[in-house]
Structure formats: C-alpha cells, structure tokens
N, C-alpha and C positions, 0 to 999 in steps of 0.2 A: 590159237584163240578158242575156248570151249565153246561149242555150239549147244544153243537151246534143245534140249531132248523133249521132243514132244510125248514122250513117256514119264515125265517125270510125275510122281504120286502127289496127289493133293490130298494132304494128310488131316486136313481140316474138317467137320464134320457137315458135308456137303454132299449131297447127290446131286449129281448132274446127269441128266434123263432125258434132257429135250433139245432141240435145236433153237437155235435164239440169232436172232438177226441185232448184231451191235453196231449202232451206230456213235462216233465220237467226233465230236463237233470242234475242230480246232480254229484257230485265227485265222490260219491261210487256206487250209484243206479240211474236207471232210472226209472220213475214213469209214468205210462200212465194209462190214463183215460176218459171214455166215459162220456161226460155230456150230460143230455136231458132237454127240456123245462121243466118249473112248470107254473102252472095256476095261475092267479093272480098277474103275473108281480113281482113273487119271486124269490129268486135266484137258479140257476140251478144247478140240483141234479146229483150227481155222481152215474150212473147207474154200470159203470164197473170199476174196479181198477185192475192194476197188476204194481210189482215192481220185477227190476231183478238187479243185479249187474253189473257196467260197466265192458264191457270185455265179457260178454255173447251175444248170438246172438240175433237180434232182431226179436220179437214175432209178425211177418208179419200173420201167421195164425190164430194166436188168434185177432189179430187186425181185419183181416178179418171177422172173426164171429161175433166181435162185431157190424160193420156196417152192415152187411148183410140185417140187417131189419130197416135200418135208412133210406131208401130211398135217393131222391136226395140232400135235403139239410142238407149236413153233410159238415163241414168245420175242417180242421186241423190247429193246432197252436202248435209252438215250442219253447222252451226259456230254458234256462238254464245256471248254473254256470262253465259249462265243453265245451269251444269251439270247442275243438279238436273232442268230441265225437258228438256233434251238427252237426259237417260238416259230419261226417262219417254217420252219420244218414241219412242225406240230401243226398248224394253220393248214399246211399243204399236205397232211396226212391222208392216203386213200381213206373212204368211208366205207367200204367193204375189209377194211383191215382191222384187226384189233387194237384198241387203246394201247400205244407202247406204253414201258414204266419208263419215268423221267426221272433222272437221280441229279438234283442239282447242289446239294450239298453234304457235308461230313455225317450232318445229325441223320442222315438216312442209311448211314452204311456202317454203322456199330463197329467202329472202329476208331480206338482212344487216340486222342489228337492231343499232344502235352504242347501245345501253344495257346497264347492269352485268347487268342480270336479263331477258335476253330471253323465257325462258318462264312471266314473270309479265306480261307484257305480254297486255291484252286482246285475244282472237283478232279481235274485230269491228275492233280498231284495224290490225292487221295486214293483214287481208282489203281493209280500205281504202287503204291503200298498197299493195297489190297491183294493185289496179284503177286507181289514182293514175298508176302507172306505166305502164299501158298507153294512158291517155289523154295526159298531160302533154306537152308539147316536151319533148326527151329533154336540152336544154341548160339547162332550167330546171327549180329546185326547186318542189315544192309544199306547201300546206298544206290538210289536210282538216277540216274542222268537220261533226261528226258529233253532232247534236242531237238525243235520244233521253231517257230518263230519267236519264242523265247525259250533259253536252254534254263532246264532246272536241274538242280542236283540237292538229293534230299537223303535225309537218314530214317531209318526205322531201326528201333532197338530192339534187342534180342526178343524181347516179351511181346513184340509186335506193334508196338504206340508210332505212330505217325509224331517225329519230332521237330520238323522245319527242314529248312536249307536255305538254298541261296538261288539266286534268280539273277540271269545276265542275258543279254542280248544274244539270239542264236546267228547264227551263218547268215540268213537271209538279211534279217532285220539291221545287223552289223553293214552286211554291204549295202541293202538299202540307205542307211544312216551317212556313208562316205560318200555316196551319190549324191545325195540329198542335200546336204550342208558342206557341199566344198563346191567351189567354181569348176574344176575341170577332173575330178575325179570320176570315170566310168563306173555304173552299174556292174558288177562280176556275177555273172548266174551262177548259183549253188552246184548246178550240175558240174560246173567247170570244178569244183573240188573232186569230184567222184576218182580223178587220177591219185593214187596214192604216193605217187611219186615226184608231188610238189616241191621244187627247191625252196627252202630257207632262204637264198640268198635271188631276190628276184632281179632279172636284168632289164626288165622294162616296168610300165606303169602296172600293166594286169597281173604280169606276173608276181610284183611287190604286193599287191591287193590279195592273189591268192594266196599267198605265202601268210600274209599277216591273218587272213580268216582261216586258214585252217592252223595253222601253229599257235596262234595267239587263243584262239579259240580252247585249242586242246591243251595248250598249257594252263590257263585259267580252270579248267575243268581239273587236270591232274591237281594243282594246287588245293581246289576245293575237295576233293577227294582225300588228299592227305591228313589236310587239318580236320576235317570231319571225322575220319578214321581216329586222330589221336581224342578228339572229344567223346567219340563213342567209347572209348578205352576197354575195348575186347582185347582178350588174350591171343599169343600166336597160335594157341591151340583152336582156336576158332577165329580165324580172321575176318574182316567183314566182307561181306559178298558183295559185289557191285555187280547192276544190272544198266544197259543202255537200251533205249529205244528211242522212238521218233525218226522224223525224215533224216536227222544228222547223224543218225547211229551208226551208220556204215563208215562215214568219214573219221567217228572218233573210237570204235569200241577197238579197231586192230592194234591202237596204241595204245590200250588202256590195260595192258598183261593179262590179269584171269577175268577180265571182264565178261559179260555174257550178253551178247547180243540178242534181244527178244523184240523183233519187232511189230507185235500186236498188245505190248503189255496193259495199256491203257483200258482195251477193249476187254482182255482178259480178267482185268478188274472189274468192269463193268458186268461182266456175267456172273461172278464171284460175290460181289457186293452181299454181306450177309443183311438180312432184314428188309431186303427191298423186294 
C-alpha cells in the first residue's frame, strides 16, 4: 500500500510559511493538529496531534504547550461538521489568543462545487477536496474516502472541482444502530476492528457483527469507488487516485489496492483552503 510522502510538492500558488493550529470538529471527536512549515514549498507537516471525544474538556494546557515554542507566527483555524461544538469551542477560546479563522462553508474556500447547493455540502468534505487537489496528479481525478461517524466517498474532477459523492453510516454508527434497534445484539467497539484478520464467517454473534461491520463497509466502499470511477470517465493513462482518511481509514485502506492513507487530510485542507 502506498504511504503518504510528507514531501509531496504542493504545486498551487500558495506559500506556507507559518505555524498553524488546526482544529477539526467532527460528530464524535475533535481533532487538534499543529502544522509547521517545510522546506522547498512542500506540504506543511503535522508536528503534534491529539484527538478527544466530543463532550470532553478542550485541552487548552496541551495546546499552550504546543504553541509555546512557535513564536508569533501562529494562526489558528477551525472547521467541522458539528456546528454546536464549534460554537462552544469559540465561546471557550482563550482571551489571550488571537481570534481563530473559522471556515464554515464552501463559499469561503474558493473551490468550484458542481452540485446544486454547494452551501449545504459538509465543510469536512470540501476540505478533503482541497487537500486532495494539493496532492493528486493534476491530470488525474480523485476519490476521497473519509471514514468517521459517517463514511463519505467523494469525487474530485481532474480540473479540481468537487463533484459530490455518497454518504453512508460509518463503523461506529453501524455498530450503534445494530445494538440500539435490536433486542439482543451487543454493541461492538470499533477498536475490535483493528485486527485485519477478521473472519468473514463469524462463529458467534460478536464475530458475525465484526464480519458484517468490516467486510460490509469495505464492500460498500469498493462498489462506490468502482462506480464513481466509471462516472469520472478517466483514461487508463491517468487513473483515478484514491485517498483514505478518518478514524476508520486504517481498517479500509489496506484492502483498497492503490489507495493512499492520509490521517490528517481534513486538517491539511483547512490549512491550505485558499481565500480564507
């Protein structure tokens, strides 16, 4: 499986020359990353990373320790799919810190969205597209798989436009639904899916649920990638590039052929979003 090259050249007309605190507010978790400049105009690199469940206290002491050695050239950016938590984060923002840039819609990001209502597209999907445009071969279209509370499979055209995609329940949501809407099925922790040797034939209820979650999710994602690739109508010379991110990424990417696993893709898009 290809590995993300931290020295991939960012060939758009953007100069990244400062430290940036990126905060990605998801439905289940809040992710924090400190990104630092890299030499030769390559993509910024993630120096620090931390994630916490929604509802936990914001880790202000930890973030202060990250920023202590960064000097004055520090910017903070916030975006996410959970507006309520974004609002609460802004309410609790330390008074002695500069106000963060908040990215809430595609209108702020200067990326073409070829969908009827761009303003209704989740900002996390837009940021993934921006990051994919910075990484992909400019001659190739791309598909981004983001496996979180929901799993999204989105297409980006070879000329860099967000085209839309598909949304389906992610690992945790699927497990929760099986438990909540049946009388006897237990909830299986998504941590139990870290084992890549999950048997397709489960010999008890727990194993059967694990099989359904792992291989059912993978099968759905593979089918969506195949069908979206056909609709993108790319040539064999410049095949579609597939990027995988999100908490469920490690469970999916090893089974997706030439996909590239990018753990911090939405935060990278948050930093690189033009016009913000």
